[in-house]
N, C-alpha and C positions, 0 to 999 in steps of 0.2 A: 339781790333777794326778791322772788316775786311778792307782790301785795298779797296779803291773805283777805278773804270776801270781805270781813269785818271793815278792816282798814281801807278798802277799796271803796265802800259804801260811805265811810266817814269822811274820806278827803272827798267823794262826790257830794256829798252834803254842805261839806264847808264851802265848795268850789261855786257851788249854785245859790249861794248866797247875794244879795243885791249889791252891785257894786258902788261906791259912791258917786262917780263920774262913770255916766254910757256914754261909748261913741254913739255919736249922732248920724252916721253916714247911712244907716239902713242894719238890715236883720244881721246877725252875725252866723255864718254857714261854715261849717266844716264837713269834711269830708275824707274817707279813708284812703283810696286811691288816688291816684294823678289823674287817671281816665276819667272819674267821677268828677273830681274838683274841676278838671278841664271844661267840661260842660255844662256844669254848673255857674261856671264863671262867663260863660259864651251865653248862654241862656239868660242868667241873672242880672248880667252886665255890673257884676260888683265882685269886690274880694273872696275870695274861698280858702281857706286853708286845709290842705293835702297832709295827711300825717304821713303818709308812706312815699318818699320821696323816689329817685331814679337809684335802681339796683336793690329797691328793696322787694322781700319776698313778704305778700300777704297771707301766706299760708301759715307761716309760722309766727306771723308779727304779733307782738302782745304790747298792749299800751302802757307807754310811760306815763310817770307822773303828771308831765307837762300835757301830754295828750288827754288825761283824764280831767285835769283843770280846764281845757281849751272847749271838751267838748260839753261839759257841764257847765259851763258858761254859754255854750251856744243857742240862738235862738232854733237852728235846724240843723241836725247831723245824719248824713248821707251815707250809708254803707253799702256794701254791693251786694250780699247774701250770698244765697246758693251754697253755702259752706266756703265760700271764699277764706273769710276771717275766720277760719276754724277757732282761733283761740281767744276771740274775743266776742264769742254769742253772747256768752252767760253776762260780760257785762254789760251789753246792749240791752238786754232783757231787763235789767235793772236801770238803766240811761232812760228806757221808754217811761219809767215811771215820773220820771221828774223833768223830760226833755220831749220836744218832736224827733222822735228818730225814725227816717224811713229806709228801707232796704230795696233800693232802687232795681235790683234785677228779677226779687221776687215776683213780679207781676208779670212776668213774661209767661204766656202759654205753655204749658207743660209739654204739649205736642211739639214745640219747638225746640225743646231741649234735649242735649244728650243722656244717656243714663251715666252713671258713676259705676265703676265695676269695685271700687274700692269700698261703696258705702250704697248698698242695693238701692236704699230709700232717698237716695240724694241724685243729685245730677251737677254735670259737669258745670263748672261755674265760667269757663273763660269764653263769654258769649261775646265780647269785643272784639275776638277774632274774627267775626262775621259783621261787617259794617252795618248788613240790612237787619242784624238783631240789635247793634249797639243803637240803631236810629229807634228801634221802640225802648228802650231804657231810656234814652234823652226824651222820649215824650213824658216818661213817670219822672224825670230829673224837674222837669218844666210843672208837672203837677203840684209836686212837693212844695217846688219853690212858690207857686200860685194861690196854694193853700196857705202859707204860712203869710203872702202878701197880697190877698185878692185883689187889692188896687189896681196890681201890677200884672194882672193875669193876661190882658191882651198884649202885652208888651212882652212877655214870655213867652206868649204865641207865636208871635211874628218872629223874635229870638230864635226859637227853636225852629219853625221852620225853614228857615233861611241856613239855621246848621246843618239839618237834615237835608238840605240841598247839597251842602260841600259832601255830607257823607254820601251822597247818592253818586255824587259825581266820583269819588275816591270808588266806590264797587265797582263802577264801569270802568274805572282805567286798571283795577284789579283784574277784573274777568278779560280785559283787552290782553293786558302785558301776560298772564299766568298762561292763557291759550297760547303761546307762541313756546313753552316746554313741551319737549317731545313727550309725547305720553308713557313713553317707557321710561321717561326720567323723572316722572311725577311722584317720588318716593320723598316724603320729608322725614329726615332723621334730628331729632333735637332732645335736648337735658329732660324734658320732664312732656308730659301729655297736654299741651296747652295750647294745640294748633288744630283739635278736634272738628272746632267749626268751622275754620280756615279750609280744612281739607274736604270737608261735606260742601262748603260754596264752591270750589273751585276745581275739585277731581282730582286731591291729592291723597294720597296713601301716607298716613301720618304714623312714625314710630317714634315713643318716646323711652328713654333709657328709665325714668322713673313715672308713676303712675300721674292721676290726675293732679296729686297733692304732691308740691317738694318735701312732704313729710314722710313720704312712701319710701321704703329702702330700695335702692338699683342692687339687685345681688346679682353673683359672679353669672348665673344661669343666664339672666335676662341680658346680661351683656354679651355672655357666649351666643346666644341665639342671634342678638342683633349683627354680631361679627362675620356669622356665618351669611347670613342676610346680604349683608353688605360684599361679601366675596361673590355668591353664589349670582348676585343680579347686578356686578359691577356699578354697585353706587359709586357715585363718584365725590362726592359733597355731603358733608354733615353740618349742623349748625349748633352753636352754644348760643348762651340765653342769658341777659344782661344783669338778669336776678338770681340765677343758679349757677354754683361752682363748674367750671369744665373740667374737672376731675376723671367723671367718669366717662365723659368725653372723650379724654384723652387715651382713656384705656382702650375704648372703641377703637380710635386710630391705631392705637398699637396693637391690639387684635388682630386688626385686617392685614396690617404690615406684615406679621409675623406668617402670616399665611400668603404672601404675597402678592396682596393689593393695596394699592396706594388711594388713600381717601383724604381729601382736603377739607379744612375747615372752611365751609362756604363765605362765613362770615359771624358777626354777633347779632341775634335777634332782640326785638322786645318782646317780650312773653307776660309776664306780669306787672311790669313798671314800665314807664315811659323814659325816654332821654334826658338829656341834661335840661336844668331849668333856663328858661330863656331862649331853648334853641328848638329850631322846626320839629325835631325829633321829639321834644319835649312837650308836643302835644300830640293830642289822639291821631287826627289828620296826619301828621307828619310820621308817628309810630308806625302805621298802618302803612302808607306810603312806602317807608324805609323796608320794612319787611318784604311788601310786595316786589320792590324792586331788587332787593338782595336776593330772593331766592329765584326770581325768575332769571337773572343774571348767571347765577352760581350752577342751575340746572339745565344750560344751554336754549334759554330763552331768550328775548329779546326785551329791553326795557333801559330807555332814559338813563342816563347815570346817573343824574340828580332827579329820578324822579317825575312824578307828576305835574309839579310846577315848578320845578327845578330848584328847588329849594334844599335838595339833600345835603350833606355833606358828603366831598368826595371822598371813599374810603382808600385809606392808605393801601 
């Protein structure tokens, strides 16, 4: 049963009480998504707890009791913002009265953001799909860590600069391999509209069955429209996502088959969550490397089988 607001506030207050023994390793940092946690670990050089692991959908995620305790005891809580963690926004507003809480993507210039057709007053939150934008978010993460520990600001800046260099190299790799996809094949069909920034960065038309949020409905009319598009334009491959059910995508493939056009699943992309913990794909760099390499290969381009650094797992 969901926590009532009164119970939630009581739990937060109890969790925020001083502990008899406080860890001496340094500030305690909690992040919502794996992408934020990954960047905070690299820039901060310490442990960061991620609330949402592989395969978890941030759009519909609700904080658990253990999440509340962890965040109420943290020195810094990093969340994405831009309505990504839509079910947690009220919680963060309450938590910010007791703890240092930073929405790291909210500082991005609005001119760089895509609109959200589902919510006219909001923006597309999936900025990590464009490495150039994510690099700006890394700057905000470094700023939040330095505000918490000013004596380490120079170290944070050095680490952030090094990491942003890796992100720039990833961006260059993406531009190179995605440019090999034939122009007529640059149609990316996915479970939900998480790849808009990717499409804008690399010249792909992006079609999602669901909207920007996985909470939006995938209606029969939308599936019918996409089936017709697949058939008319002879699209060869569509993609499932690690954090979204593939049920609607299967319906899309079956619909195209009923009209005499065979469509393959080009593979599984990482959209709102990274890969398995401890794997290369379980890092931001590996997540995007995987997506870029898979998309290029499935849509007729040329990319090394194991990606930019030869670290990707070979797909079965």
